[in-house]
C-alpha positions as CSV (number, residue, x, y, z in Angstrom):
1,N,-1.9,-6.2,6.6
2,T,-5.1,-6.3,8.7
3,D,-4.0,-9.5,10.5
4,V,-1.0,-7.7,12.1
5,F,-2.9,-4.8,13.7
6,D,-6.4,-3.7,14.6
7,V,-7.4,-0.1,14.1
8,W,-10.0,1.8,16.1
9,Y,-12.4,3.8,13.9
10,D,-13.7,6.7,15.9
11,P,-17.5,7.0,15.3
12,Y,-17.7,10.1,17.5
13,G,-15.1,12.3,15.7
14,I,-12.9,12.7,18.8
15,C,-9.8,11.5,17.1
16,E,-10.5,13.7,14.1
17,W,-11.0,16.8,16.3
18,V,-7.7,16.1,18.2
19,S,-5.9,15.5,14.9
20,R,-7.1,18.9,13.5
21,K,-6.1,20.7,16.7
22,L,-2.6,19.1,16.7
23,Q,-2.3,19.5,12.9
24,T,-1.2,15.9,12.5
25,S,-3.0,12.7,11.7
26,L,-3.7,10.3,14.7
27,M,-4.5,6.7,14.4
28,I,-5.2,4.4,17.3
29,Y,-4.1,0.8,16.6
30,W,-3.1,-2.2,18.6
31,G,-1.7,-5.7,18.2
32,R,-0.6,-8.3,20.6
33,F,-1.7,-7.8,24.2
34,Y,-3.4,-4.5,23.1
35,L,0.0,-3.0,22.7
36,P,1.6,-1.6,19.5
37,I,3.3,-4.9,19.0
38,P,2.5,-6.7,15.8
39,R,0.7,-10.0,16.0
40,R,2.7,-13.0,14.8
41,T,1.5,-13.7,11.3
42,P,3.4,-14.4,8.1
43,V,4.1,-11.3,6.0
44,T,5.3,-12.0,2.5
45,L,7.2,-9.4,0.4
46,L,7.5,-9.8,-3.4
47,F,10.1,-7.9,-5.4
48,A,9.8,-7.3,-9.1
49,K,12.3,-6.5,-11.7
50,P,13.2,-2.8,-11.8
51,I,11.5,-0.6,-14.3
52,L,14.1,1.1,-16.4
53,V,13.6,4.8,-16.7
54,E,15.5,6.9,-19.2
55,K,16.9,10.1,-17.8
56,L,15.3,13.1,-19.6
57,P,16.0,16.8,-19.4
58,E,13.4,18.5,-17.4
59,D,11.8,20.3,-20.3
60,Q,11.1,16.9,-22.1
61,I,9.2,15.4,-19.2
62,T,5.6,15.6,-20.2
63,P,2.4,14.2,-18.7
64,E,2.4,11.6,-21.5
65,V,5.9,10.3,-20.4
66,V,4.7,10.2,-16.8
67,D,1.5,8.3,-17.8
68,E,3.5,5.8,-19.8
69,L,5.9,5.1,-16.9
70,H,2.9,4.8,-14.5
71,D,1.2,2.3,-16.9
72,R,4.4,0.2,-16.9
73,L,4.6,0.3,-13.1
74,L,0.9,-0.8,-12.7
75,A,1.4,-3.6,-15.3
76,S,4.5,-4.8,-13.5
77,I,2.6,-4.9,-10.1
78,T,-0.4,-6.6,-11.7
79,Q,1.8,-9.2,-13.4
80,L,3.7,-9.8,-10.1
81,Y,0.4,-10.4,-8.2
82,N,-1.0,-12.7,-10.8
83,S,2.1,-14.8,-11.0
84,H,2.2,-15.4,-7.2
85,K,-1.4,-15.2,-6.0
86,K,-2.1,-19.0,-6.0
87,C,1.0,-20.0,-3.9
88,L,0.1,-17.2,-1.4
89,G,-3.5,-18.3,-1.0
90,Y,-5.1,-15.6,-3.0
91,G,-5.9,-17.6,-6.1
92,H,-9.6,-16.9,-5.9
93,K,-9.1,-13.1,-5.6
94,E,-9.0,-10.6,-8.5
95,F,-6.4,-7.8,-8.3
96,Q,-8.0,-4.3,-8.6
97,L,-6.2,-1.0,-8.8
98,L,-8.3,1.8,-7.5
């Protein structure tokens, strides 16, 4: 949520250089009082119904089975967003999966 923290985007590549040297990703962010304390803003979580997955033997798991489950997951997320977007103030926005 971009209202909770701000992030510094390093235009000079210093953070990228240090990240490569330390072999870990670094991100410089801040919130209230320029500390890593989140700003007070409402954060809403939505929970959908679980997606039932049939347990299959490992030799029966194919890319088609994985794609079908992935499509069901994305459809569930899209339906959840579309059913709650107006009451959360996002009624004018279109949901896009990239």
